[in-house]
N, C-alpha and C positions, 0 to 999 in steps of 0.2 A: 347536485351532480354536475361535474364539469362538462361543458359542451365539447364534443370531439372536434378537432381541427378540420377545416375544409381541405380538400385536396389542393395542392399547391397550384395546379393548373387551372383551378376554377376561379374566375373573377368574382368579386363581391356582387356585381350586378346580376350574375347568373344564379346566385343563391336567393335572390329576392323574388318573391311571388308577385305576379302582376297586381296592380292596385285594383280596388273595386270597380265594377263597371260604371258606377255613379260615384264620382269623387266630390266630396262636399267640403266647402270652405265655411265652417260654422260661424266664424266671427263676422264674415261679410254676408252670411246667409245666401251663398251662391252654390250652385252645383254644376258639374260638368260630366257629360257622357263620354266614357272612354271609347276610342275607336282603335285603330291599328298602331302597332309598334313602329316608330320611326328610326330608332337607333339606340345604341347603348355604349357606355364608356366604362371607366374603371369601377365605379360604384353607383352608377345611375343608369336609368333607362328613360327614354323620351317617347311619349305617346302623342297621337293626335287626339284632341278632345273637342267637344262641341258644347257651347254654353246654352243657356235657356232661350236665347234669341236666335239660335241657329248659327252663331259665329264660330268659326274654327280657330283653334289655338293649339300651341304645342305645350306640353306639360312635362317637366323633368321630374322624375320620381327617384327619391333616395330613401332607401329603407333605414329606419332608425337603428337597426342592428349594425349598420355600417358606420354609425356615428358614435361609436363608443370610445374612440381614440381621440386625443387632442389634435393629432395631425389631420384627420378627416374633418373634424369640426372646424379647424382653422381654414381648411380648403373651402368648405361650404360657406363659412362666414365671408371670406374674401371674395368668393365668386358672387354672392348676393350683393354685398356692399358695393363692389366696383361696377358690376353689370347694371344694377339699379340706378347708379349715379350717371350713367352714360345715356345720352339721347341724341341720335344722329340718324339721318336718312339711310345710312349704309351700315348700321349696327342693329342686330336683332333686338326688337323692342322687348323690354322687361315689364311685365304687368304686375305681378304680385307673388308673394311667397306665403305659404301657410302649412299647416300640419294636420294630421289626424292621428289615430292611435298607433298606426303602423309606419307611416311614411312622412317625409317632408316633401313639399311640392313647390316647384318654381314654374309659374305660368308665364309663357312667352309668346311672342308673335310667331305665327306659323308661316314658314316659307314653303309654298306649295310646289315649287319646281325642284325640290331636293337640294343637293349641294353640287359644287363644281367638280367633285370627284365622280359623281354620277354621270355628269355630262362628258367628262374625259373618257370614262369607260365606254360610253355609247359612241363617241366620235373619234377617240384615239388621240386627237390633237386639235387645238384651236387655230383659227386663222389669226393673222396679225391684227386686222381691225377689231375682232372680238377681244383679243388680248389687250389691246390699247384701251378699249372701252372699260373692261372689267378692272384693269389696273388703276385707272383714274379713280374709280369708285373705291377700290381698296385703299389707295393712298389717301383719299379724302377721309375715310374712317380712321386710318392710322394717325393722320395729323391731329384729328380731333382727340383721339385717345392720348397721344403724346402731349398735346397742349394741356391736357388735364392730368398729366403726371402718371398715366397708366401705360404699362407695357403689356402687350397681350401675351407674348412668349410662346404661343402655340399656333401661329398662323400657318395654315396648310389648306389644301383643297377641301378636305373633309369638314373644316370649320368655316368655310365660306359658302353660305347658303344663297339660294336664288328665290326671290319672290315670284309671284305669278306674272309680273312684267319683266322678268329676267334681269332684275337689279341685284347686285351683290349685297349681302347682309353678313357682317362679321358676327360670329357667335362663339359659344363655349368659352367662357372666361374662367375656367377651372384652374388655369395656371397663371392668370394675370397677376401683376404685382403693381403696387403703388410706390412711386418714388417720393419719399417724404421730405427730402431736403436736397438742395442743389448739389450735384456731384455725387449723390449716393449711387453705389453699385451693388447689385444683387449677387449672391454667391451660390444660390441653389442650382443644382444641375437638373434642368427640366426641359421638356420639349419633345418633339417627335424626331427620331433618328435622321430621316432624310432631310429635314428642314432646320436642324439645330445649328446654331452659329458656332464657329470654332472657339470663341472666347468662353462660351458656356462650358465647353468640355475641357479646354486645355489652359485656361487662364483664371482659375478660381481665386487666385490670390488678389488679382485686380477686380474680378467680378465682371458683370455685364450690365448694360442699360438699354436705352431705346434702339441702339444700333442692331440688336438681335432681330427686331421686327423688319428692319431694312434688309438684312440678310435673307430673311424668309421671303420677302417680296421678290428678291432675285431668283430664289429657288422656284417660287411659284411661276414667275415669268418664263423661266426655262422649261418647266414642266408643261405649261400650257402650249408652248410652241413646238416642243420636241415630242411630248407624249409621255415622258417619264422623268423623274427627278434626276438632277445632274450627277449625284454621287451614289445612285442606287445600286445595290447588290443584295443578294439574299442573306449575306452575313453582316450582322450589325457591327462587329469589330472592323470589318473591311470598310464599311460606310464611314466610320469614324476616322480610319486611317486616310481615306480619300479626302475627307473634309480637312483634316490636319495638313495634308500635302497639297491641298487645293487642286486635286486631280479630277478633271472632267473634260469632256470634249464635245464639240458640236458635230451634228451629223453631216456627212459629206454627200451621201447619195440623195438626200432630200433636205437641202440646206434651208435654214431660216434666214430672214433678212439680215444684211450686214449690220444695220443700225441696231438690231436686236442683240446680235452677238456682242457688239461693243458695249451696250448698256449693261447686259448681264455680267460681262467681265468686270465692269466698273463696280457693280454692286457686290459681286462675290469676291471681295477683297478681304484677305485674312485679317488685316489690321482694321479694327472697327473705326479708328480715327480717320482712315483713308476712304471710307465709304461715302458716297454722296448723301446729302440730306434728301428729304422727300421732295422738296421744291426743286432741287438740282436734278433729281430723276425726271420730273415732269418737264424740265427745260431741255432734256436730251432730244436730239433730232428724231428719235424713234416716234415721239409723240406728235410729229408733224405729218405723219402719214394719214392714210384714209381712216376717218373716224365716223362710224355710223351714228344716227340720231338715237337709236335704241337697238336692242338685240331681239329678233323675232323668236317667238316660242318654238318655232320649228327647228331652231338651232339645237334643241335638246337631242335630236336624232340625226339631223343632216346639216351639212355645211351651208351656211347662208351665203347669198349672193349680194355683194355690195358694189358691183360694177357700175351702178348708176350714181354712186356717190362721188361728186367732183371734189377737187381740192378746195374750192371756195366753200362748198357745203361742209367739208370736213372742218375747216377753221371755225365756221359758225357752230357746228355741233360740239367742238371742243370747248368753245367759250361757254356754251350753255351747260355742258356737262360739268365744268368746273364750278359753275354757279350752283348747280343742283347738289353737288357733294360738299358745298360750303368750304371750298378750299381756301378762299381768300377772306374769310371772316373769322372772328374769334368770339366764342360764346362762353358764358359761365357754365359751371358744372350743373347737371340737370337737377331740377327739383320736381319730384313726382307727386301726383295726387294732391295738389294744393299745398304741399310742404314748402316752406321757405327756408333757405339756408341762412342761419343766424350765427352770431358769434357767441351765443349763450353757452354753447358747448365747446370747450377748448379741445385742442389736439390731445392734450394730456388726459382729459376726461374721456375722450373717445377711446384712447388706448386702454384706460383702466376698465372701461366697459367691455372692450374686446377680450382682455385677459380673463375677465370673469366669465364671459359668455362661452369661451371655448373649453373651459374645464369640463372633463367627463362627468363630474358630479352635478353640473349645472343643467337645469331643464332646457330642453330644446326650445321652448317658448321664449326663454331669456335670450338665446342666441338669435332667434328670428327677430325679436323685438329690437335688439341692438343693431342687427344688420340692416333693418329697415330705415334706421335713422339717416338723415342726410350726411353725406361724406364731408368731413372737414379736412382741408389741406393746409399745411403750415404756410403762414404768410411769407416765410423766407424764400419760398419758391418764386422764380421769376414769372412774370405775367405773360411773357411772350412764349410762343410754342417751343417746347423743348425737343427740337428735332435732332440734337446731337449733344452728347455729354462726353467731354474729354476726360481722359484718365491721367492723373499725375501721381508721382510717388508720394507727394505731400498729402493728397486727398486719401490715398490708400492707407497711409500711416494714421491719418486722423480717424479714418473709419474704424480702425481696430479698437479705438477707445470709445466708440459710440455704443449706445445700448443695442441689445440683440434685435435682429429684425423681427417685425411683427409676425410675418408669415413663417410657418414651420418649414424647416428645410428637410428635404427628402434625401438623406445621406445614402440610402441604399438604392437610389434610382439607377445608377449605372450598373450595379450588380444585377438588378432585376431585368434590365434591358439585355444584358449579355446572355441571360438564360434563354432568350428568344432568338438565338443566333440563326436558326433555320427558318424563322417565320417570314412569310412573304409580306413585305411592307404594304403593298397595295391592298392586300386582303385585310391587314390590320387596320388600315385607315378607312376601310369601306363602311359607309353608313347608309345602307339602303333601307327603304321602308317596306314593311309587310302591310300591304293595302287591304282594305276591307272587302276587296273583290273575291276573297276566298269564300265569301258567303254571298249568295244572290241578294241584290238590293231589296227584294221584297221580303227577305228573311232576316234582315238586320234587326228590326224591332228595337230601334234606339230607345234606351231608357227602360226596356222591359227585360231585366235580367232574370234568369231562371233562379228561383229561390232555392236555398239549401233546405233539405228536410230536417227532421229532428235529429237525425244521425249524421248531420253535416255532409250528406250525400246529395249529388245533383240528380234530379230525375232524368230518365231517358228522354231523348227527343221525341216529340209527338208524332212527327211525320217523317217519312223516308224521302229524301231528295238528294240532289247532287251535292249540296253543301252539308247535308246532315252527316256525311262521313266524318267531317272535321268535328262537328258537334259531338257525335257519338264517341269518337276517339278521346276528345277532351273530357267528356263525362266519365268514361271508364278509367282513364288515367288519374283524373282528380279523385274519384272515389277510391281507387286502389291506394294512392299515396295517403289519403286521409285515413283509411283503414290501417295502414302500416304505422302511421304516426300515433294512432290511438290503440295500437297493439291488438287490433282485431284482424280477423281473416277476411280477405276480399273474395267474394263469390263471383266467378265468371258468369255473365248473363246466360240464361238458358239456351238462347239460340246459337251460342258458340261452344257449348260444352262437348258436343259429340261430332264436331265437324272434322274433316280431313285437314290437319294443320299443314302437311306437306304441300297439298294441292292449293291451299289458300294463299300461300306465300311463295309459290314456285316461280312466278314470273315477276322480275323486278329489273332495275337498271344495273348492268354490269360495267358499262363504260359510257362516257359522254364526252362531247366535244363542243365547246362554246365558240360559236362564230357569229355572235349576236350583233357585232358591229356591222356586219354586212347581210347575213342571211338568216341565221337562227341557231337553235340548239339541236345538235345531233345526238343520238343515243342508240345503244344496242342493248337488247334485253336478254335475259338468261335463256330464252327459248329460241334464240337465233333471229328474232325480229329486229330490224333496224328502222329507225324513224327519225324524222326531223320536225321539230316544232318551229315553224317559220315566224318571222317577225310580224307577219300580218295576222297571226293567231290561227292560221290553218295548220293542219298536220298531214303528213304523208308517211305511211308505214309500209315497209317491204316485208312480205311474208318470209318465214324461215326458209322455204323452198326456193325463194327468189323468182317466183313466177307471177305473182300478183301483188297489187298494192291496194291499200285502203286510203282514200282521201277524205279528210274530215274538215268540214267548214261549218260555221254557224249560219243559221238561216236569217239573213237580214239583221235587224236589231234584236231579234230573239236570242235567248240563251240556249235554244235548242240546237244541237249539232246534227248535221246531215252527213252520213257516211256513204261513200260510193266505192265500189270495188271494180278494179280494172285488171285485165290481163296485160302485162307489160309488153308483150310482143305484138299485140294487135290493137288494143283499145285506148291507149293513152290519148286524151284530147290534146289538141295543139296548145291550148292555153295552159296546160300543165306540163308540157315537155321540159321547160326550163327547171321546174321544181323536181322533175324526175331526174334530170342530170345532176342537180345538186344532191339529191338523195343518194345517187350512185357514188358521187364524190365522197360524201360522208361515210358511206358503207365501206368503200375501198380503204379509206384512211383508218377508220376505227378497227376494222377486222385485221388489217395488216399490222397496226402499231399498238392498239389499246386492248383488243379483245383477247383475253387469255383463256386457256382451257382450264376450267375449275371443276370441282366436284358437283357444283350446282348449275353448270351450263350444259345445254343439250340443244338439239335441233328438232323442233316440232314440225316435221315435214307434212303432216296432215292438215295443219292450219293454213288455209288459203284465204280466209277472210275473217273479219271480226277480230283482228289482232289487237292486243293491248297497246295503248299509246299514252303519251304524256298529255294530260289535259291542261296542266299549268305547272310553272316552276317559279320559285321565288329565291332571290339571293338575300342572305343576311350576312352579318359580320363574320360569323363563325361557321357557316354552313350554307348549303343550297338545298332547297326543299322541292321535291317532285311529287305531284299528285297524279297517279296513274288511273286509267279508266277502269281498272279492275278493283277499285277501292283500296289500293295499296298506297300508302304515303311513305316516301323514302327520304331520309335525312342523310345527306352526304357531308360529313364534317371535313374541315380543311386539314385535319391530321390524318386523312386517308382512311378513316373508319366510316362505316355505314350503319344506320339503324333503319330497319324496314318494319313498318307497323301494318298489320292486316287484321281481319276479323274485328273491326271496330276498336282496334288498339289492344285487343286481348291476346294477340300473338305477336311476339317480339323476336325479330331476327337481327342478329348483330354480326357484322363482318369486321374483323380486326385488320390491322395494317398489313398483316401477312396473308390476307384473303381467306383466313379460316372462318367458317360459318358456325355460329351457335344459335340455337333456337329454344325459346321458352314460352310457355303461356304466361300471362301477366301475373297470375297468382304465384307461379313457380319462381319467377325472377325476383319477386319481392321477398320471398321466404328463403331463397337460396343462401346457404351458409357454407363456409369452408374454413377448415383449420389452417390450411396453407396460406401464409401471409401474402404471398404473391398473387394467388388466386383471389383472396379476399380484397386486396387492393384493386385488382382488375374489375371485380364486380361492383365495387364502390364507384369506380369511374364510369361504368356502364349505367348505373342508376342515376348518376349526376346528369348524364346525357339524356336519359329517358325523361327525367324531370324537366330538363330544358325543352324537350319536345312538347311536353305538356304545356309549358308556358307559351310556346309558339302557337299552339292551338287556341289558347286562351286569348291571345292578342288578335288572332286571325278570324275568330268566330264572328 
């Protein structure tokens, strides 16, 4: 029976179930306990894992179902081969790759401070000293890559990770390419719209080379200092037009340093041959400014103070920084795990192995075995760093007669990107982690996964606790989808069969306002309650009648929350007056601009205390998740649809883009059928999102 096609809007990564809670590398006899989801890409998901010795690592998971095409196999082979060959202080360390029955795994260094996009979202913009420091580290990594004939081709803030000491680590080599002969130019259109170089888009006849990474460095520098990419708009075609016309401008109201403007202008030159080399960038006067010895961890949330760093100290710091990132030394390509790079395998033999390994009929084990072998680079390549490749008509003509590129070209890339015209690029690049804080530390029970019973069902949670809401919802959703897959009927647990469904899901978020860079997250509920989840993890909620407030704070280091109720006209303590003012500000803004009169909104004037409030919220790439105090979990997708789960996940409320509300019990939504094609397609999309919610619970448990 032919497998039905996935909805076009669903990424391959979204169709992949989470890996087992204990991931085993049978060949090396090692196992890893899976923790939270860190991020996801086109056909992979990245999780935090813990080894047997308590060490934390990142593991990239690719479902084997996504590796049935030669294109995806080629991409995986190239990513493993190139990333494994590179070893530099500012490149994410590659540990190992292996497989099990369902997935392929890439084990890597864990960067505990997230990525530079996370920091930008928290801070809005970087200072010049921070930018200087991070750029030196990025350029050091780029020189090393270019020296060893590798172009990254997807340098962006989301792919620049930060370790616990706030050092840059370049990661995600999914689009990287190897220059196999001097003067070679790549023709594949690839990259991220805001960061892509003009020659990649508009000069496919001559192709592109190392200069595309230099262009991306210029975009990154602008983004760090200004707070957004230079060519950014919501329309992808308009972004491309601006790149082609070299249309960008520097802010006037809050200007950046003149030296920074000059350097950015030099780098963002349309002609790749006119761009500065990496060393020329570092020789620019911008890098003579204040340079700190390191970046404090507090910079994740607040602007660091470098006023005590003198010019003499800056010169010393810059010299040491250049040494740390190995800017002035040349090293051979990495040999991992005791392997030695020998000449026993020729470039031709390496290519034959590659062509065999990426065939869809070839076992995945063959691909991994070949990709693990040391990378062999043609001897004809120059030994000096390849910081610039000039294009000439003669080279272009010669290239036409050369053999086809090893890496599969993605001819439909531009078409696929144009389909995302309205997508917010910042959201598309976002790679935030779902941390294991969704479950209390004492309930994590690392390595103690709940076993499936003989019917492939998860048993109900043994105890009722704050975190068991997530466990219970995951259990019910897992069991429901398992029953559907096995053509069985899912039975709603007895405690939810005769409950009032309208009352259970009556209160949820109808509008929200993110002001986390300064204060916190504001929200309005369907019953007229308005609240703020402050950045210090306290909450204040205003009753629907606007006469009283509840203030919720944790008791010391305990997870227990203390709720106090105040009359806003008489009893607000002085230390809460500023928060009360902010709450009023959020209330005025949301009720005036965001809160609409819907069939499901009302004012519960009798509610004066014990109002529902947001206990936690989490940002992901495609949605934001809210956990409410009434055991409702709400998923707000970035396509402006909402999914609200209540009664342990057994009641599903869905609000479409036009604010229309639909509600089903879990067994109803799984069995719902329609002869109308439009309605059928709509329900398929809702089930895809519901399954995604299940996967979020699986990673957050």
